[in-house]
Every structure is written in C-alpha cells, then in structure tokens.
C-alpha positions as CSV (number, residue, x, y, z in Angstrom):
1,M,-2.7,12.6,16.2
2,I,0.2,10.7,14.7
3,N,-0.7,11.6,11.1
4,K,-0.1,15.2,11.9
5,K,3.1,14.6,13.3
6,L,4.3,12.5,10.3
7,Y,3.1,15.2,7.9
8,N,4.9,18.1,9.9
9,G,8.0,15.9,10.1
10,L,7.7,15.1,6.4
11,E,7.5,18.8,5.5
12,K,10.3,19.6,7.7
13,Y,12.6,16.8,6.2
14,R,11.7,18.2,2.6
15,K,12.7,21.5,3.5
16,N,16.1,20.4,5.0
17,F,16.9,18.3,2.1
18,A,16.2,21.2,-0.3
19,E,18.9,23.3,1.5
20,S,21.3,20.4,1.6
21,N,24.3,19.5,-0.6
22,L,24.1,15.9,-1.6
23,N,28.0,15.8,-2.1
24,T,28.8,11.9,-2.9
25,V,25.8,9.8,-3.7
26,S,25.0,6.1,-4.6
27,I,22.4,5.7,-7.1
28,V,19.8,2.9,-7.1
29,C,18.0,2.6,-10.6
30,F,17.4,0.1,-13.3
31,D,20.1,-0.3,-15.8
32,Y,18.5,1.5,-18.7
33,E,18.0,4.5,-16.6
34,I,21.5,4.9,-15.7
35,E,22.5,7.6,-18.0
36,T,19.5,9.9,-17.3
37,A,20.0,9.2,-13.5
38,V,23.6,10.2,-13.4
39,K,22.7,13.3,-15.4
40,V,20.0,14.4,-13.1
41,F,22.2,14.1,-10.0
42,Q,25.3,15.8,-11.6
43,D,23.3,18.6,-13.3
44,K,20.5,19.3,-10.8
45,F,22.3,18.7,-7.6
46,G,26.0,18.7,-8.4
47,A,26.7,15.4,-6.8
48,K,29.6,13.3,-7.4
49,I,28.4,9.8,-8.2
50,E,30.3,7.2,-6.2
51,R,28.6,4.0,-7.2
52,I,25.6,2.6,-8.9
53,L,23.3,-0.3,-7.5
54,I,21.3,-1.9,-10.2
55,S,17.8,-3.1,-9.4
56,P,17.5,-7.0,-10.3
57,Y,14.6,-7.1,-12.6
58,F,16.1,-6.5,-16.0
59,P,19.1,-7.7,-17.9
60,R,22.2,-5.7,-17.2
61,K,23.1,-4.6,-20.6
62,N,24.8,-1.4,-20.1
63,D,28.4,-1.0,-19.5
64,I,28.9,1.0,-16.2
65,S,32.4,0.0,-15.5
66,E,32.9,3.8,-14.8
67,Y,31.3,3.2,-11.6
68,E,31.2,0.6,-8.8
69,N,28.3,-1.8,-9.7
70,I,26.8,-3.6,-6.9
71,P,23.5,-5.4,-7.3
72,V,20.7,-3.8,-5.3
73,E,19.6,-7.1,-3.9
74,S,23.2,-7.4,-2.0
75,L,22.7,-4.0,-0.4
76,E,22.4,-5.9,3.1
77,Y,26.2,-6.5,2.9
78,N,27.2,-3.2,1.0
79,Y,25.5,-0.2,2.2
80,D,27.3,2.5,4.2
81,K,26.8,6.0,5.7
82,N,27.1,7.9,2.4
83,N,23.8,9.4,0.7
84,L,21.9,6.9,-1.0
85,A,19.8,8.1,-3.9
86,V,17.0,6.3,-5.7
87,Y,16.1,7.2,-9.1
88,I,12.7,6.7,-10.1
89,D,11.4,7.2,-13.7
90,F,7.5,7.5,-13.5
91,Y,7.1,7.2,-17.0
92,E,9.0,3.7,-17.2
93,M,7.4,1.8,-14.1
94,V,7.1,-1.7,-14.7
95,D,4.8,-3.7,-12.4
96,N,5.7,-1.6,-9.3
97,H,9.0,-3.2,-9.1
98,W,10.5,0.2,-7.9
99,I,8.3,-0.1,-4.8
100,A,9.9,-3.4,-4.1
101,T,13.3,-1.7,-4.4
102,M,12.2,1.1,-2.3
103,N,11.0,-1.4,0.5
104,M,14.2,-3.3,0.5
105,I,16.3,-0.2,0.9
106,A,14.3,0.9,3.8
107,Q,14.8,-2.3,5.5
108,N,18.4,-2.0,5.2
109,R,18.9,1.7,6.0
110,K,18.7,2.8,9.6
111,G,17.7,6.4,8.8
112,L,16.0,8.3,6.0
113,Y,16.4,7.5,2.5
114,Y,15.9,9.8,-0.5
115,F,13.4,9.3,-3.2
116,F,14.0,11.0,-6.5
117,T,12.1,11.4,-9.7
118,P,13.5,12.1,-13.2
119,A,14.5,16.0,-14.2
120,D,11.1,16.3,-16.0
121,Y,9.0,15.3,-12.9
122,K,8.9,18.7,-11.3
123,N,7.9,17.7,-7.8
124,G,11.6,17.1,-7.4
125,C,11.9,14.7,-4.5
126,M,10.3,13.0,-1.4
127,L,11.5,11.8,1.7
128,T,10.2,8.9,3.8
129,F,10.5,8.4,7.5
130,P,11.8,5.8,9.6
131,P,9.3,3.1,11.0
132,L,7.5,4.1,14.3
133,K,8.3,1.4,16.9
134,S,5.9,2.7,19.5
135,F,3.0,2.5,17.2
136,Y,1.0,-0.1,19.3
137,E,1.9,1.3,22.7
138,A,0.9,4.9,21.8
139,H,-2.5,3.9,20.4
140,K,-3.4,0.8,22.1
141,Q,-6.7,1.7,23.0
142,E,-7.9,2.6,19.5
143,I,-6.1,-0.3,17.8
144,D,-7.8,-2.8,20.3
145,K,-11.1,-1.3,19.7
146,V,-10.8,-1.7,15.8
147,Y,-9.6,-5.2,16.3
148,S,-12.9,-5.9,18.2
149,L,-14.9,-4.6,15.5
150,L,-13.7,-6.6,12.6
151,S,-16.1,-9.2,11.3
152,S,-14.1,-12.0,9.9
153,K,-10.9,-13.9,11.1
154,K,-9.3,-13.0,7.8
155,S,-9.6,-9.3,8.5
156,K,-8.2,-9.7,11.9
157,K,-5.2,-11.4,10.4
158,V,-4.8,-8.7,7.7
159,F,-5.3,-6.0,10.5
160,L,-2.3,-7.5,12.5
161,Q,-0.3,-8.0,9.3
162,R,-0.8,-4.2,8.7
163,L,0.1,-3.4,12.3
164,K,3.1,-5.4,12.1
165,S,4.5,-3.8,9.0
166,L,4.0,-0.6,10.4
167,T,5.6,-1.4,13.7
168,E,8.5,-3.1,12.2
169,G,9.0,-1.1,9.0
170,D,8.7,-4.3,6.9
171,A,6.0,-4.4,4.3
172,G,6.8,-8.2,3.9
173,Y,4.3,-9.1,6.5
174,L,1.4,-8.1,4.1
175,A,0.2,-10.9,2.2
176,Y,-1.5,-10.6,-1.2
177,N,-3.9,-13.1,-2.3
178,G,-4.5,-11.7,-5.9
179,E,-7.8,-10.4,-5.1
180,M,-9.0,-7.2,-6.9
181,D,-9.3,-3.7,-5.1
182,Y,-12.8,-2.8,-4.2
183,F,-14.5,-6.2,-5.2
184,P,-14.1,-8.6,-2.3
185,Q,-16.5,-11.5,-1.9
186,E,-18.2,-9.9,1.3
187,L,-19.1,-6.7,-0.6
188,M,-20.0,-7.9,-4.1
189,P,-23.7,-9.0,-3.5
190,T,-24.6,-5.6,-2.4
191,V,-23.5,-3.8,-5.7
192,K,-26.7,-4.8,-7.6
193,K,-28.5,-3.8,-10.8
194,G,-29.8,-0.3,-10.3
195,A,-27.3,0.9,-7.6
196,V,-26.1,4.3,-7.3
197,I,-22.4,4.8,-6.5
198,V,-20.1,7.5,-5.5
199,D,-16.4,6.7,-6.7
200,A,-14.1,9.3,-5.1
201,G,-10.5,9.2,-6.6
202,I,-10.6,7.8,-10.1
203,S,-7.5,9.3,-11.6
204,S,-7.1,8.4,-15.3
205,S,-7.4,4.7,-14.5
206,I,-11.0,3.8,-15.1
207,F,-10.9,0.1,-14.6
208,E,-13.2,0.2,-11.4
209,L,-15.8,2.4,-13.3
210,E,-15.9,-0.1,-16.1
211,K,-16.4,-2.8,-13.5
212,Y,-19.1,-0.9,-11.4
213,T,-21.1,-0.1,-14.9
214,E,-21.2,-4.0,-15.4
215,L,-22.5,-4.5,-12.1
216,I,-25.1,-1.8,-12.0
217,G,-26.6,-2.1,-15.3
218,E,-28.1,0.8,-17.5
219,K,-30.5,1.8,-14.6
220,G,-27.6,2.6,-12.2
221,K,-25.6,5.6,-11.7
222,I,-22.0,6.6,-10.9
223,F,-20.9,9.9,-9.6
224,A,-17.2,9.9,-10.5
225,F,-15.1,12.6,-8.4
226,E,-11.6,13.4,-9.5
227,A,-9.8,16.5,-7.7
228,S,-7.0,16.8,-10.0
229,P,-8.0,18.8,-13.3
230,I,-5.2,17.1,-15.2
231,E,-6.3,13.6,-14.2
232,C,-10.0,14.6,-14.7
233,E,-9.3,15.7,-18.3
234,K,-7.5,12.4,-19.2
235,A,-10.4,10.4,-17.5
236,K,-13.0,12.3,-19.5
237,N,-11.2,11.6,-22.7
238,I,-11.0,8.0,-22.0
239,I,-14.5,7.8,-21.1
240,A,-15.6,9.4,-24.1
241,T,-14.2,6.6,-26.3
242,K,-16.2,3.8,-24.3
243,P,-20.0,4.1,-25.2
244,L,-20.9,1.6,-22.5
245,L,-19.9,4.0,-19.8
246,K,-22.9,6.3,-20.5
247,N,-24.2,6.1,-16.9
248,I,-21.1,7.9,-15.3
249,E,-21.4,11.6,-14.4
250,L,-17.9,12.8,-14.1
251,L,-17.0,15.5,-11.7
252,C,-13.7,17.6,-11.6
253,L,-14.1,17.9,-7.9
254,G,-12.6,16.4,-4.9
255,L,-14.6,15.4,-1.7
256,W,-13.8,17.2,1.5
257,N,-15.4,18.4,4.8
258,K,-16.5,21.8,3.2
259,H,-16.4,23.8,-0.1
260,E,-12.9,25.0,-0.5
261,K,-10.3,25.5,-3.3
262,L,-6.7,24.1,-2.4
263,Q,-3.5,23.8,-4.0
264,M,-2.6,20.3,-5.1
265,A,0.6,18.7,-5.9
266,V,0.0,16.5,-8.7
267,G,2.4,13.6,-9.5
268,N,2.5,11.4,-12.5
269,G,0.9,7.9,-12.3
270,G,-2.3,9.4,-11.1
271,S,-1.4,10.1,-7.5
272,S,-1.9,13.6,-5.9
273,V,-1.6,15.0,-2.5
274,L,-3.1,18.0,-0.6
275,Y,-0.2,18.6,1.9
276,P,2.8,20.8,1.1
277,I,5.3,19.5,-1.2
278,N,8.1,21.0,-3.2
279,G,7.3,21.8,-6.8
280,D,4.5,22.8,-9.2
281,A,1.0,22.5,-7.9
282,V,-2.6,23.1,-9.5
283,E,-5.7,24.6,-7.8
284,C,-8.6,22.0,-7.2
285,E,-12.0,22.6,-5.8
286,L,-13.3,20.3,-3.1
287,V,-16.8,19.9,-2.0
288,A,-18.5,18.3,1.2
289,L,-20.6,15.2,-0.3
290,D,-23.5,16.2,2.0
291,D,-23.7,19.5,0.1
292,F,-23.6,17.8,-3.3
293,V,-26.1,15.3,-2.4
294,K,-28.5,18.1,-1.2
295,D,-27.9,20.5,-4.1
296,N,-28.3,17.9,-6.7
297,K,-31.4,16.3,-5.0
298,I,-29.9,12.7,-4.9
299,N,-32.5,10.4,-3.3
300,K,-30.6,7.2,-3.1
301,L,-26.9,6.1,-2.6
302,D,-25.8,2.4,-2.3
303,Y,-22.2,2.5,-2.3
304,I,-19.1,4.8,-1.6
305,K,-15.4,4.2,-2.7
306,M,-12.6,6.6,-1.8
307,D,-9.0,6.4,-2.8
308,I,-8.1,10.1,-2.5
309,E,-4.5,10.3,-1.1
310,S,-4.9,10.9,2.7
311,A,-8.2,13.1,2.2
312,E,-10.3,10.2,3.3
313,P,-11.1,11.2,6.9
314,N,-12.1,15.0,6.2
315,A,-14.1,13.5,3.0
316,L,-16.2,11.1,5.4
317,R,-16.8,13.9,7.9
318,G,-18.1,15.9,5.0
319,A,-20.4,12.9,4.1
320,Q,-21.8,12.3,7.6
321,K,-25.4,13.3,7.0
322,T,-25.4,11.3,3.6
323,I,-23.9,8.1,5.3
324,K,-26.5,8.4,8.1
325,K,-29.5,8.8,5.7
326,F,-28.6,6.2,3.0
327,K,-26.5,3.9,5.2
328,P,-24.4,3.0,1.9
329,D,-21.7,0.1,1.9
330,M,-18.3,1.4,1.5
331,A,-14.8,0.9,0.4
332,I,-12.3,3.3,2.1
333,C,-8.5,3.3,1.5
334,I,-6.6,3.2,4.9
335,Y,-2.8,3.1,3.8
336,H,-2.2,6.9,3.1
337,A,-1.4,7.7,6.7
338,P,-0.5,5.3,9.7
339,S,-3.4,6.6,11.8
340,H,-6.0,5.8,9.0
341,L,-5.6,2.1,10.3
342,W,-7.9,2.9,13.4
343,D,-9.2,6.5,12.7
344,I,-11.5,5.7,9.8
345,A,-13.0,2.6,11.2
346,L,-13.8,4.1,14.4
347,Y,-15.3,7.3,12.8
348,L,-17.6,5.2,10.9
349,N,-18.6,3.0,13.9
350,S,-19.3,6.3,16.0
351,L,-22.1,6.8,13.5
352,N,-23.9,3.7,15.0
353,I,-25.2,2.3,11.7
354,G,-24.0,-1.2,12.9
355,Y,-21.7,-1.9,9.9
356,N,-19.7,-5.2,9.5
357,F,-16.2,-4.0,9.0
358,Y,-13.8,-5.9,6.8
359,I,-10.1,-5.1,5.9
360,H,-8.4,-6.8,2.9
361,H,-4.8,-6.1,1.4
362,H,-4.8,-6.0,-2.4
363,S,-1.0,-5.7,-3.5
364,S,2.4,-7.3,-2.7
365,T,3.5,-3.8,-1.5
366,C,2.5,-1.6,1.5
367,C,-0.1,0.2,-0.5
368,E,-3.8,-0.9,-1.3
369,T,-5.1,-1.7,2.1
370,V,-8.8,-1.0,2.2
371,L,-11.6,-1.0,4.8
372,Y,-14.8,-2.4,3.9
373,A,-18.0,-1.2,5.6
374,V,-21.0,-3.5,4.8
375,R,-24.4,-3.0,6.3
376,P,-25.6,-6.1,7.6
377,V,-29.3,-7.4,8.0
378,F,-31.4,-5.8,10.8
379,I,-30.7,-8.3,13.6
380,K,-27.0,-8.3,12.8
381,R,-26.9,-4.4,13.0
382,V,-28.4,-4.6,16.4
383,F,-26.0,-7.2,17.6
384,N,-23.0,-5.1,16.3
385,I,-24.4,-2.1,18.2
386,V,-24.6,-3.9,21.6
387,R,-21.2,-5.4,21.1
388,N,-19.8,-2.0,20.9
389,F,-21.5,-1.3,24.0
390,L,-20.0,-4.2,25.7
391,Y,-16.5,-3.7,24.5
392,D,-15.0,-2.0,27.4
393,I,-15.6,-5.1,29.4
394,W,-13.5,-7.2,27.1
395,H,-10.8,-4.7,26.4
396,L,-7.9,-6.2,28.4
397,R,-8.5,-9.6,26.7
398,I,-8.6,-8.2,23.3
399,G,-5.4,-6.4,23.9
400,K,-3.8,-9.6,24.8
401,T,-5.1,-11.2,21.8
402,I,-3.7,-8.6,19.6
403,E,-0.2,-8.9,21.1
404,K,-0.2,-12.6,20.7
405,G,-1.2,-12.3,17.2
406,I,1.4,-9.6,16.2
407,N,4.1,-12.0,17.5
408,S,3.0,-15.1,16.0
409,I,2.5,-16.7,12.5
410,E,0.9,-20.0,12.0
411,L,3.0,-22.5,10.1
412,K,1.5,-25.8,11.6
413,N,1.2,-28.7,9.1
414,K,2.3,-26.6,6.0
415,R,5.0,-27.4,3.4
416,V,7.4,-24.5,3.6
417,V,10.2,-23.6,1.3
418,V,12.6,-21.0,2.8
419,Y,14.0,-18.5,0.3
420,G,17.2,-16.8,1.3
421,A,20.4,-18.4,2.6
422,G,22.4,-15.3,3.7
423,K,23.1,-13.7,7.0
424,H,19.4,-13.1,7.9
425,F,18.6,-16.9,7.3
426,E,21.7,-17.8,9.6
427,S,20.4,-15.3,12.3
428,L,16.9,-16.9,12.2
429,L,18.6,-20.4,12.1
430,Q,20.5,-19.7,15.2
431,N,17.4,-18.3,17.0
432,G,15.6,-21.7,16.4
433,V,12.9,-20.1,14.1
434,F,12.8,-23.1,11.8
435,K,12.8,-25.9,14.6
436,N,9.0,-26.8,14.4
437,I,8.5,-25.9,10.9
438,N,8.2,-28.4,8.0
439,V,11.0,-27.1,5.8
440,V,11.0,-29.1,2.6
441,A,13.6,-27.2,0.9
442,L,16.0,-24.1,1.3
443,S,16.2,-22.2,-1.9
444,D,18.7,-19.1,-2.9
445,R,20.0,-17.8,-6.3
446,K,23.6,-18.8,-5.2
447,F,22.7,-22.5,-5.3
448,E,22.9,-23.5,-9.0
449,K,21.9,-27.3,-8.6
450,T,20.2,-29.4,-5.8
451,S,22.7,-29.9,-2.9
452,E,22.9,-29.7,1.0
453,Y,23.1,-26.6,3.1
454,K,23.1,-26.2,7.0
455,G,21.0,-29.4,7.1
456,Y,18.4,-28.4,4.5
457,T,17.9,-29.6,0.9
458,A,19.2,-26.6,-1.3
459,I,17.7,-25.9,-4.5
460,P,18.0,-23.2,-7.1
461,P,14.8,-20.8,-7.4
462,N,13.6,-22.7,-10.5
463,E,13.0,-25.7,-8.7
464,I,10.8,-24.3,-5.6
465,L,7.4,-25.1,-7.5
466,N,8.6,-28.9,-7.7
467,Y,8.6,-29.0,-3.8
468,K,4.8,-28.3,-3.6
469,P,5.0,-25.5,-1.0
470,D,2.2,-24.1,0.9
471,I,4.1,-21.2,1.9
472,I,7.4,-19.5,1.0
473,Y,9.2,-18.2,4.0
474,I,11.5,-15.2,2.7
475,A,14.4,-15.3,5.1
476,M,16.0,-12.1,3.7
477,Q,15.8,-8.5,5.0
478,E,14.8,-7.5,1.3
479,G,11.8,-9.3,1.3
480,M,9.8,-7.4,-1.1
481,V,12.5,-7.6,-3.7
482,A,12.5,-11.4,-3.3
483,H,8.8,-11.5,-3.6
484,A,8.7,-9.6,-6.8
485,F,11.6,-11.7,-8.2
486,L,9.7,-15.0,-7.4
487,T,6.2,-13.7,-8.8
488,E,7.8,-12.5,-12.0
489,M,9.6,-15.9,-12.5
490,F,6.5,-17.9,-11.9
491,K,3.8,-15.5,-12.7
492,E,0.3,-17.1,-12.2
493,K,1.5,-20.2,-10.8
494,M,2.3,-18.6,-7.4
495,Q,-1.3,-17.2,-6.8
496,K,-2.0,-20.1,-4.5
497,I,1.3,-19.7,-2.4
498,K,1.4,-17.7,0.7
499,F,4.6,-15.6,1.4
500,I,5.8,-14.7,4.8
501,N,8.7,-12.4,5.4
502,V,10.0,-11.7,9.1
C-alpha cells in the first residue's frame, strides 16, 4: 500500500539527510527565533547561513542586517536551489502559524524541504515528501467506493477537497468551518447521558475528555488511552486537579492489533510516532481493544474516538470483535497517512454494520480530517448494506462524478473577493478563471488605498469585509499563509466566510 511506500521513503530520506552536509542554507523562522536558529545550524550542522526569510506573523524588531532578509511570503519570487531550512520552536508555537509557513514553502519548492526543530528537541529533523500526482489514478477503485459510501453532500465535498489537496500538494483546498473536532452535528445526539466511551490518543490536552464528561454525566464512563508514558503522566497530573473528571479511567497504554511493546519517538506538542525516526525514543505498551474489553469484562461501549498518529488501522483491526458486538459510533482521524483516506472507511464498511459515514475537516491546515461512522436506525442500516451490494453497478458513474468534483468549485451567485495580485493571480486571469465569477474586489497588501487594477476594484486587506464577501478566493501559491494572515487580522468576523485556494 501507498502508506508503506511513503514511510519507507521517509526513513530513507532521513538517513540520507543525517549523512549529508548542509553547506549553505537559507533559514525560515520567526524574527524572535533568529539568534537561536542561526546557532543551531552553525553549531550542530556546521552550516553557512546565506539568508534569513522571516515569517510574516510578528513585528520584525530584530536587526538582522548581517543576513539577507527576504519576507517569507515573497518566497514565490526568491527561492533558489540552495538548501532551505525551516526552524521550528515547538515551545514557542503560536496558533499553528508555523504549519501555514511550511505549507507555503511546500507549494513553492519542487523537491523536498527540511523541517528542523530546536537544539533541545532531540528528534532532530524530519523530511516531508513531494505530492503524489498519481494518487487518484493509482487507487481509483478504492477512492470511488469510499465516495459512494459517504452519507451527505458536505462529506462528499470535504472528501473531494482532501483528495484534491493530496493530488495537488496544496492544503489550501481544505475549507475550515470552525467546527470543533470530534463533535459534529451528525454525531452529537448519539453521545448521551450514561454512555461508555473509548478515547484513544489523549496526550496532555484533555479538552475532549472534559467535553465527553459533560455529555455523559456521572453515570457515564471514559476509558482514556495514551501510549506515551510522558504524555500520560502529564494528563494524569492535569486530571488530578479537576474533580469533575472522576468518571475517567486513564490508561498508559496504546491501542494496537495485539499486545506488544514498541519504541516510540515522542515529540513536543503531544504528537508521537511508532515508525522509526532519528533521536530518542521511549518504550510504550500497546494492547488490542478486543483483549482489553474481554479482560475487564466491559459489557457496553457507545463511542470510540481515535487520534493515534497513524496507528488507527492496526488499532481498528485489534477492535474488530468489539466493534461488531457493540456497534459503537466512531470518530477516527484519517489524515496521518494518505491511504487512510480510503483504507479506514473501507475496513469499517467491510464489517457489515451498515454505518453512515461522514468526513469533516476541522482546521485551516492539512491536519484534523476525521471520519465519523454513525450507526443509523435499523431500516437505514439495511439500506446501507444493500447499497454496498449494488455499488459495482454504478462504479463508472461514481468515478466520473469524482473526477468532475475534483476539477470544479462552485462559485455561482457568490460575492467573491480575490486576495493576491501577484504572478499567480495574473496566470489565473490569463486563463479566464475569473471570467464567470462575481468578483467584487481584488485585495493585496501592496494596495495601500482603494484604486483600480487589471479592471478590478483594488483594495487593501483591511477593507475586505466592507465588500461583504461570501468567498475569499486566494490567488496566491502561498495560500495557507494568506489564510492565516487574514484570519489573524479579522478573527471571529471571518468565521462565516469561505476560503478557496487554487
């Protein structure tokens, strides 16, 4: 499967990088990180610093005249073949802006780019891989099948957006509607007073646990699994300070397809991975949910949530008997590996429970895409099973629907503000992209006051909301950076506005 190829490739790239010499690098970082970033690359890697590109989210106070200073949002016009190093301080992350910066760089680099963490973060570095252009063609049958299983137009749209972002390598296609992770409208009525929940992958962030406790009441029960001993201890200390969380049984265990002890690379920020990575690791104990349920004589299970850093497929296979017996509703993260977009839904569907499937996306980055499996009433379950049986008859038609959906974005009867008036905008303009779109204004930071540009009303960003847009069409390759800039500027006022980046 494709995820195996990706992980094997990732391990190979890490090994090659560890043996390579950086020579001359350009650094992308926030301005307050410059001193530390330069020290890391000079001391740890012996690299010569050629230039520094500053991320756009903070005032540029530091004097860095010693280096060439290029705004990172201008990278589209300035990147070259030299090594590009991204310095990330996990202790100083602010609103995931670093993710937006990484996405923007990925869109402007044709090959791999380096992702560095500070000197005291001992996992050292990670590498990402180029987008896989043949995604849909290579897995057409599986992808078409999952599309046919989705139970709402919204889910089909999110599925196409996710597929588009994977095939194009552009997270800007993924729209964020402000909805909270794991609590979509379709699922909330099923989490009731007295419910029993398995929450796998809690880390030291326990917001979901607090929300579940509120929903299930005193008679409910939560089995909270966390594989990382470090994160589990943090969660234990936090839970001890919150008397209302007394119905939680915290388990320093990970979920897997069998009982096993594995080395886990643990990162700051709550994420951990079970596949090989450079740097320190801790031993973690993993169990199959089927065995845990049997050994602890659990006779009820209403809901399963999993966010376990790519271990979801194995954990679900280790929970097969439990799922078939209790038929719980589920929220399963499907963004940790490309193949999870179809593998997880197809596996759950193969259990013949008759689930309704929904896909929601809960962030403005490429993370937090969640598959929801909701058990419908009996008659709908029968319908879903029959529908699956008839699927092959409609296969070709569904495939054509997906291809059409991937290549189209509906903008009819919408007020659109186009953001970005650079080379990418001009290319889109020449190709007639805006011909049939109701563009009410064109905005860019280079416009200091209202004027005219290329036949459009040109406005500075702070005037965007005055034009009451339904959609902001980001005509920039660094779409996620633009999105983060605008949402930071307008905050909650942007919640009802949709973003498109193509």
